[in-house]
C-alpha positions in Angstrom: 132.5 172.9 70.4 134.7 170.2 68.8 131.6 168.5 67.4 130.2 171.6 65.9 133.6 172.4 64.2 133.8 168.9 62.8 130.3 169.3 61.3 131.2 172.7 59.7 134.3 171.2 58.1 132.3 168.3 56.6 129.7 170.7 55.2 132.5 172.9 53.6 134.0 169.8 51.9 130.6 168.8 50.6 130.1 172.3 49.1 133.5 172.2 47.4 132.7 168.7 45.9 129.3 170.0 44.7 130.9 173.0 43.0 133.4 170.7 41.3 130.6 168.5 40.0 128.7 171.5 38.7 131.8 172.7 36.9 132.3 169.3 35.2 128.7 169.2 34.2 128.9 172.6 32.6 132.0 171.7 30.7 130.4 168.4 29.5 127.4 170.3 28.3 129.5 172.8 26.4 131.3 170.0 24.5 129.7 169.0 21.2 129.1 165.3 20.7 130.3 163.5 17.6 128.0 160.5 18.1 124.7 160.7 19.9 123.1 157.7 21.7 119.5 157.4 22.6 118.3 156.9 26.2 117.3 153.3 25.6 120.7 152.6 24.1 122.3 154.0 27.2 120.2 151.8 29.5 121.0 148.7 27.5 124.7 149.5 27.7 124.5 149.8 31.5 122.7 146.5 31.8 125.3 144.8 29.6 128.1 146.2 31.7 126.4 144.9 34.8 126.1 141.4 33.3 129.8 141.5 32.4 130.4 142.6 36.1 132.4 145.6 34.9 130.4 148.0 37.0 128.0 147.8 40.0 125.1 150.0 39.9 121.8 150.3 41.8 118.6 151.3 40.1 116.6 154.0 41.8 112.8 154.1 42.2 112.6 156.7 39.4 113.8 154.2 36.8 116.0 156.6 34.8 118.8 157.0 37.3 121.5 154.6 38.5 123.8 155.0 41.6 126.7 153.1 42.9 126.7 151.5 46.4 129.4 153.8 47.6 127.3 156.8 46.6 124.3 155.3 48.6 126.5 155.0 51.7 127.7 158.6 51.4 124.2 159.9 50.9 122.9 157.9 53.9 125.7 159.1 56.1 125.1 162.7 55.0 121.4 162.5 55.8 122.0 161.0 59.3 124.6 163.8 60.1 122.2 166.4 58.7 119.5 165.2 61.2 121.7 165.4 64.3 123.1 161.9 64.3 119.9 159.8 64.5 117.7 158.9 61.5 115.2 156.2 60.7 116.0 154.4 57.5 112.3 154.4 56.4 112.4 158.2 56.4 115.3 158.1 53.8 113.4 156.0 51.2 111.6 159.0 49.6 114.5 161.5 49.6 117.0 159.1 48.1 114.5 157.3 45.9 115.8 153.9 47.0 114.1 150.8 48.5 114.4 150.0 52.2 116.4 146.9 51.5 119.1 148.9 49.7 119.2 151.4 52.5 119.5 148.6 55.2 122.4 147.0 53.3 124.1 150.3 53.0 123.6 151.0 56.8 125.0 147.6 57.7 128.1 148.3 55.6 128.5 151.7 57.3 128.2 150.2 60.8 130.8 147.5 60.1 133.1 149.9 58.2 133.1 152.9 60.5 133.2 153.3 64.3 130.7 155.4 66.1 127.7 154.2 64.1 125.0 152.0 65.6 122.0 150.4 63.9 119.1 149.7 66.4 115.5 148.9 65.5 115.8 150.4 62.0 117.5 153.6 63.2 121.1 154.7 62.4 122.6 156.4 65.4 126.0 158.0 65.7 128.2 158.2 68.8 127.9 162.0 68.7 124.1 161.6 69.3 124.7 159.2 72.1 127.1 161.6 73.8 124.6 164.4 73.7 121.9 161.9 74.9 124.1 161.0 77.9 124.6 164.6 78.8 120.8 165.2 78.9 120.3 162.1 81.0 123.0 163.2 83.5 121.3 166.6 83.9 118.0 164.8 84.6 119.7 162.5 87.1 121.2 165.4 89.1 117.7 166.9 89.4 115.7 163.8 90.4 118.5 161.6 91.9 117.2 158.4 90.3 115.8 157.4 86.9 114.7 154.1 85.6 115.6 152.7 82.2 112.0 152.6 81.3 111.5 156.2 82.1 114.5 157.2 80.0 113.5 155.0 77.1 110.0 156.4 77.1 111.2 160.0 77.4 113.7 159.8 74.5 111.9 157.1 72.4 114.8 154.8 72.4 115.1 151.0 72.9 115.7 150.0 76.5 118.7 147.8 75.6 120.4 150.7 73.8 119.7 153.1 76.6 121.0 150.8 79.3 124.2 149.7 77.4 125.1 153.2 76.2 124.5 154.9 79.6 126.4 152.1 81.5 129.3 152.6 79.1 129.4 156.4 79.6 129.0 156.0 83.5 132.2 153.8 83.5 134.0 156.4 81.2 133.0 159.2 83.7 130.8 161.1 81.3 127.8 160.5 83.7 128.2 161.0 87.5 125.8 158.2 88.7 125.6 154.6 89.8 124.0 151.9 87.6 121.8 149.2 89.2 119.7 146.7 87.3 117.0 148.8 85.6 117.9 152.0 87.4 120.4 154.8 87.7 121.2 156.7 90.9 123.4 159.7 91.7 126.0 159.3 94.3 124.3 161.8 96.6 121.0 160.0 96.4 122.6 156.6 97.3 124.4 158.1 100.3 121.2 159.8 101.5 119.3 156.5 101.2 122.0 154.5 103.0 122.1 157.0 105.9 118.3 156.9 106.3 118.3 153.1 106.3 121.2 152.8 108.8 119.6 155.2 111.2 116.1 153.6 111.0 117.3 150.0 111.4 119.7 150.9 114.2 116.9 152.3 116.3 114.4 149.4 115.5 113.2 147.4 118.5 110.7 145.1 116.7 110.8 143.1 113.4 110.4 145.2 110.2 109.5 143.7 106.8 111.2 144.9 103.6 108.0 145.6 101.9 106.9 147.8 104.8 110.1 149.9 104.7 109.9 150.3 100.9 106.2 151.4 101.0 106.4 153.6 104.0 109.8 155.3 103.7 110.2 155.2 99.9 113.4 153.3 100.0 114.8 151.8 96.8 114.7 148.1 97.1 118.2 147.5 95.6 119.7 150.1 97.9 117.9 148.8 100.9 118.9 145.2 100.4 122.5 146.0 99.6 122.8 148.4 102.5 121.3 145.9 105.0 123.6 143.1 103.9 126.6 145.3 104.2 125.7 146.6 107.7 125.0 143.0 109.0 128.2 141.6 107.4 130.3 144.4 108.8 128.7 143.9 112.3 127.5 147.4 112.5 123.8 146.4 112.7 123.0 143.5 115.2 120.2 141.4 114.0 119.2 138.9 111.3 117.2 138.8 108.1 114.7 136.0 107.7 112.6 135.1 104.7 112.6 133.1 101.5 112.9 136.1 99.2 114.2 139.7 99.6 110.8 141.2 99.0 109.2 139.1 101.8 112.2 139.2 104.1 112.0 140.6 107.6 114.7 142.2 109.7 114.6 141.2 113.3 116.8 143.2 115.7 119.0 141.3 118.2 117.5 143.3 121.1 114.0 142.0 120.2 115.3 138.4 120.0 116.9 138.7 123.4 113.8 140.2 124.9 111.6 137.4 123.5 113.9 134.7 124.6 114.0 136.0 128.1 110.2 136.1 128.0 110.1 132.5 126.8 112.5 131.5 129.6 110.4 133.3 132.3 107.2 131.8 130.8 108.7 128.3 131.1 109.8 128.8 134.6 106.5 130.2 135.7 104.1 127.8 133.9 106.2 124.6 133.7 105.9 124.2 130.0 106.4 126.1 126.8 105.0 125.6 123.2 107.3 125.2 120.3 105.2 127.8 118.4 106.2 130.4 121.0 109.9 129.7 120.3 109.4 129.9 116.5 107.9 133.4 116.9 111.1 134.6 118.4 113.2 133.3 115.6 114.1 129.8 116.8 113.3 127.6 113.8 114.2 124.3 115.5 112.9 124.4 119.0 113.8 120.8 120.0 117.4 121.2 119.0 117.6 124.6 120.7 116.2 123.3 124.0 118.6 120.3 123.9 121.8 122.3 123.0 121.2 125.9 124.4 119.2 125.4 127.6 119.6 123.4 130.8 115.9 122.7 131.2 114.9 119.4 132.8 111.8 118.6 130.7 110.0 116.1 128.6 110.0 117.0 124.9 106.6 116.2 123.4 105.2 116.8 119.9 104.1 120.4 120.3 105.6 121.6 123.6 108.1 120.9 126.4 106.8 120.0 129.8 109.0 120.5 132.9 109.9 117.7 135.3 108.1 119.5 138.1 104.8 119.4 136.1 105.3 115.7 135.3 105.9 115.0 139.0 102.8 116.8 140.1 100.7 114.8 137.5 102.2 111.6 138.7 101.6 112.3 142.4 97.9 113.1 141.6 97.5 109.9 139.7 99.1 107.8 142.5 96.8 109.4 145.1 93.7 108.7 143.0 94.7 105.1 142.3 95.5 104.5 146.0 92.0 105.6 147.0 90.4 103.5 144.3 89.0 106.5 142.3 89.7 108.2 139.0 91.4 111.3 137.7 91.6 113.3 134.5 95.1 114.2 133.4 94.0 117.2 131.4 92.9 118.9 134.7 96.6 118.9 135.8 98.4 119.0 132.5 99.0 122.1 130.4 96.0 123.2 128.3 98.0 123.4 125.1 98.6 119.6 124.9 97.5 117.9 121.7 96.1 114.3 121.5 99.6 113.2 120.4 101.1 114.9 123.5 98.6 113.1 125.8 99.5 109.8 124.2 103.3 110.4 124.8 102.6 111.8 128.3 100.7 108.7 129.5 103.5 106.4 128.2 106.1 108.4 130.2 104.4 108.4 133.6 105.7 105.6 135.7 102.6 105.5 137.9 100.6 104.2 134.9 102.9 101.2 134.4 102.2 99.4 137.7 99.0 97.6 136.5 96.8 99.2 139.2 95.1 101.6 136.8 93.5 101.8 133.4 94.0 104.7 131.0 90.9 105.7 129.0 91.2 107.9 125.9 94.8 108.9 127.0 93.2 111.3 129.5 91.2 109.5 132.2 93.0 107.3 134.7 90.7 104.8 136.6 91.9 102.5 139.3 91.5 98.8 138.7 89.8 98.5 142.1 87.1 100.8 141.0 86.6 98.9 137.8 86.4 95.6 139.7 83.7 97.0 141.9 81.8 98.2 138.9 82.1 94.7 137.3 80.7 93.3 140.5 77.7 95.6 140.1 77.4 94.6 136.5 77.5 90.9 137.4 74.7 91.4 139.9 72.6 93.3 137.3 73.2 90.6 134.7 72.3 87.8 137.2 69.0 89.6 138.1 68.2 90.1 134.5 69.0 86.5 133.4 66.9 85.0 136.2 63.9 86.9 135.0 64.5 86.0 131.4 65.0 82.3 132.3 61.7 82.3 134.2 59.8 83.8 131.3 61.4 81.4 128.8 60.7 78.4 131.0 57.0 79.3 131.3 56.8 79.9 127.5 58.3 76.4 126.8 55.9 74.9 129.4 52.9 76.5 127.7 54.1 75.2 124.4 54.5 71.6 125.6 51.1 71.5 127.5 49.1 73.0 124.6 50.6 70.4 122.2 50.2 67.3 124.4 48.3 64.3 122.9 44.8 63.3 124.1 44.3 60.5 126.6 44.5 56.9 125.7 40.8 56.5 126.1 40.1 59.3 123.6 42.1 57.7 120.8 39.8 56.3 118.2 41.8 54.0 115.9 40.8 54.0 112.2 38.9 51.0 111.1 40.9 48.6 109.0 38.8 47.1 106.2 40.1 43.8 105.0 38.7 41.8 102.2 36.7 38.8 103.2 37.2 35.2 102.2 36.2 33.9 98.9 33.2 32.0 100.3 31.9 35.2 101.9 32.9 34.3 105.4 33.8 37.3 107.6 37.2 37.4 109.1 37.7 37.5 112.8 39.9 40.6 112.4 37.1 42.7 110.9 36.5 44.4 114.2 38.4 47.6 114.9 41.7 47.1 116.7 41.8 49.1 119.9 45.0 51.2 120.4 47.0 49.9 123.3 47.4 52.1 126.3 51.2 51.9 126.1 51.2 53.8 122.8 49.8 56.9 124.6 52.8 57.0 126.9 55.2 56.5 124.0 53.6 59.4 122.1 53.7 61.5 125.2 57.4 60.8 125.5 57.9 62.0 121.9 56.0 65.2 122.4 58.0 65.9 125.6 61.2 65.4 123.7 60.0 67.8 121.0 59.2 70.4 123.6 62.7 69.9 125.1 64.2 70.5 121.6 62.2 73.7 121.2 63.3 75.0 124.6 66.9 74.2 123.7 66.6 76.2 120.5 65.1 79.1 122.4 68.1 79.0 124.8 70.5 79.0 121.9 68.8 82.0 120.3 69.0 83.8 123.6 72.8 83.0 123.8 73.3 84.4 120.3 72.4 87.9 121.6 69.4 88.8 119.6 69.2 86.4 116.6 66.3 86.6 114.3 63.2 84.6 115.4 61.4 82.0 113.3 58.6 84.4 112.2 61.3 86.7 110.7 60.9 89.5 113.2 64.0 91.0 114.9 64.6 90.1 118.5 64.7 92.6 121.4 67.7 94.9 121.7 70.5 94.0 124.0 69.5 95.4 127.4 73.1 96.0 128.4 74.1 98.7 125.9 76.1 101.9 126.8 72.9 103.9 127.2 71.7 101.7 130.1 75.1 101.8 131.8 75.2 105.6 131.5 71.9 105.6 133.5 73.2 103.1 136.1 76.8 104.4 136.6 76.0 107.7 138.5 74.1 105.8 141.2 76.8 103.1 141.4 79.6 105.6 141.7 77.7 107.5 144.4 77.2 104.2 146.4 81.0 103.7 146.2 81.7 107.2 147.4 83.2 108.3 144.1 82.1 111.8 143.3 82.5 111.6 139.6 80.1 113.8 137.6 82.1 113.9 134.3 79.7 112.7 131.6 82.6 111.8 129.3 84.1 109.5 132.0 80.7 107.9 132.5 80.4 107.3 128.8 83.9 105.8 128.6 83.2 103.5 131.6 79.9 102.5 130.0 81.8 101.5 126.8 84.3 99.6 128.9 81.6 97.6 130.8 79.5 96.6 127.8 81.9 93.8 126.6 82.1 92.5 130.2 78.4 92.5 130.5 78.0 90.6 127.2 80.5 88.0 128.3 78.8 87.6 131.7 75.4 87.4 130.1 76.6 84.7 127.7 78.2 82.7 130.5 75.1 82.8 132.7 72.8 81.9 129.9 75.0 79.1 128.8 75.0 77.6 132.3 71.3 78.2 133.0 70.0 76.9 129.7 72.3 73.9 129.5 71.4 73.0 133.1 67.7 73.6 132.8 67.4 71.6 129.5 69.2 68.6 131.0 67.0 68.8 134.2 63.8 68.9 132.2 64.9 66.0 130.1 65.6 63.9 133.2 62.3 64.9 134.8 60.5 64.0 131.6 62.1 60.6 131.5 61.1 60.0 135.2 57.5 61.1 134.3 57.4 58.7 131.3 58.7 55.8 133.4 56.2 56.4 136.2 53.4 56.6 133.7 54.5 53.4 132.0 54.8 51.7 135.4 51.2 52.7 136.4 49.9 51.4 133.1 51.8 48.1 133.6 50.2 47.8 137.0 46.8 48.2 135.5 47.4 45.4 133.1 48.7 43.1 135.8 45.7 43.8 138.0 43.4 43.3 135.1 44.9 39.9 134.4 44.7 39.0 138.1 41.1 40.0 138.4 40.2 38.0 135.3 41.9 34.9 136.6 40.5 35.2 140.2 36.9 35.9 139.3 34.3 36.8 141.8 33.2 40.2 143.1 36.0 42.6 142.0 34.2 45.9 141.5 35.3 47.2 144.9 38.9 46.2 144.2 38.8 47.7 140.8 37.5 51.0 142.3 40.2 51.0 144.9 42.8 50.1 142.3 41.7 52.9 139.9 41.6 55.4 142.8 45.1 54.5 144.0 46.8 54.3 140.5 44.8 57.2 139.2 46.0 59.3 142.1 49.6 58.4 141.4 49.1 59.3 137.7 47.5 62.6 138.7 50.5 63.4 141.0 52.9 62.6 138.2 51.1 65.0 135.7 50.9 67.8 138.3 54.6 67.5 139.1 55.6 67.4 135.4 53.5 70.6 134.8 55.2 72.2 137.8 58.7 71.4 136.5 57.9 73.0 133.1 56.3 76.0 134.8 59.5 76.6 136.7 58.1 76.1 140.2 60.9 75.7 142.8 58.7 73.7 145.1 58.5 70.9 142.6 62.1 69.8 143.4 61.2 69.5 147.1 58.2 67.4 146.2 60.4 65.3 143.9 62.9 64.6 146.6 60.2 63.6 149.2 58.0 61.4 147.1 58.4 57.6 146.7 58.3 56.1 143.2 56.9 52.7 142.6 58.5 50.5 140.0 58.1 47.0 138.5 60.5 44.2 139.2 62.0 42.3 136.3 64.1 39.3 135.9 67.7 39.6 134.9 66.8 38.5 131.4 64.1 41.1 131.2 66.5 43.8 132.5 69.1 42.8 129.9 66.6 42.7 127.0 64.9 46.0 128.0 62.0 46.6 125.5 62.4 43.1 123.9 60.6 41.5 127.0 56.9 41.9 127.9 55.6 42.3 131.4 55.6 38.6 132.0 59.3 38.2 131.3 58.8 36.6 127.9 61.0 37.6 125.0 59.4 39.2 122.0 60.7 38.0 118.6 61.4 41.0 116.5 60.4 40.8 112.8 60.2 43.2 110.0 56.7 44.4 111.0 57.2 44.3 114.8 54.7 47.1 115.5 51.9 45.3 113.7 52.8 42.0 115.5 52.7 43.7 118.9 49.2 45.1 118.2 47.9 41.8 116.9 49.2 39.8 119.9 47.8 42.5 122.3 44.4 42.3 120.6 44.4 38.5 120.8 45.2 38.6 124.5 42.4 41.1 125.1 39.9 38.9 123.2 41.0 35.9 125.2 40.6 37.8 128.5 37.1 38.9 127.4 36.2 35.3 126.6 37.6 34.1 129.9 35.5 36.7 131.7 32.4 35.7 129.8 33.0 32.0 130.6 33.5 32.8 134.3 30.3 34.7 134.5 28.3 31.9 132.9 29.8 29.4 135.4 28.9 31.7 138.3 25.3 31.9 137.0 25.0 28.1 136.5 26.2 27.6 140.1 23.7 30.1 141.4 
């Protein structure tokens, strides 16, 4: 009513002013002018007055009218009041015939000069309009109970900042009966109803309830729900706790639910002997280890993911001790909780005292095997390796023997020395050395010695290749695979365990034992091969030296008998036949024994120990000089070409012996 009376008085004053202006205009028109000015002169006079800053005028859009700034302010204010207290400045450009810039300057002057005027987004609004706006919003709030700032702004086509600021100011002044929350307005009755529903619902809850579920299901306002829940918990009227990083994702957990869950966890631990940390976290215990240490009296071992009771640990330890005492094996996972992780098994095996006595071995932090069982398996492995290496040594000995026999030189009689052509004398006389020089018999034995040594070297190389565990052969092909790999032990272990009365059918345990025995088998294989090959090569070398010495002794005997027959003369054919038969038999025995050694025959050693070797007797000088003394004990002077000298001397001796034999035959014929 007061607003309407004020508007009526303003209109009455404006009418009186308008009537006064009309009266003045009529009197001016009735007056006769003494001097008349043209319109252009009047315009020039006005511009001159503006330049002299005697008057301040604003030119209208029509071009023939000028107004003062005060008149513009009055006209703008009158237009806003005439349209109910709210008017857009762009809508005043046409009626007032002024530019928008002029109107905005006038509106700013009005806002700063008068109270109750607001300029927002190009609109000039009076406080009278905002009061009527607040009354309408209050009526809507009483009907719906809640309104958002966005809804109000869209309904009245007003900026959200102006809506929120103006309504909040009028709520505090008591013009609107409501409560303001960020972005929303509620009536007091609506807030009380929401709080009552929330309090009753949460007081009867027996399980966790999320905020989002409450908002979506029961249509609670988020701000009222959060504030009410905080007030109830802080006042102690609602037992429980709110968990979560944000209010939207928070969850209310009643105290009765926590007590029930914790009692369930307690009973689970007592019945099963362990409890997982994840089970404790589900009931709201965020630090299970700290909770167990401070709030419980459990006698347990704290692992990575769970807590294991002392009774469970004792049961596992007793089972391990029994298995180790009987020389068997045991799997810890069969007696431990099923929820243990690999890290838990690692910690568990380090905390069991029965595993620190040195009487057992832990495989993969799960299997416990007694050292007695492992020693028995190693004995089996040693026997298997010994059997394998004996077969391999026999095969390699036969191969080296075949290699040496196929590469032996021909007999001394089969050697045909190359003819040595020498230039004759200047007078054409033939040299006595033109005849071919026969190769001495001793050279055959020396060549045979060299061939035997080469065969020994090849056998040694073959043994080293075998020790290296499968090195590449000379022809570039890969050697055979290691026979003692895990696959072979996986085949042998079930039978061995059955022989030792160990009923273990766990394939994983068999695989782990196979992996454990492979390095031992490799070491055992290398050790046996080293001993066998080093011993066999040395024995063959010694036997080869004995063979060479026996062969040389037989050849030396032939030379001596040949000299003796030549010096004695007479009928020696029968003696020669007997001599060849005896010495040839000895040489035959030596060849057969040597072949038996290289073939790996065990009986050759018995024959070697039982046979008698014949040897030549030398003087002390000859024994000291060794190969520098001939069979007669005479020293041989070594020169640069010692080999040629030996051959030449030997040929001369043979020629002399032939001449002596010829002379003896002639004498015998002459006597007859």
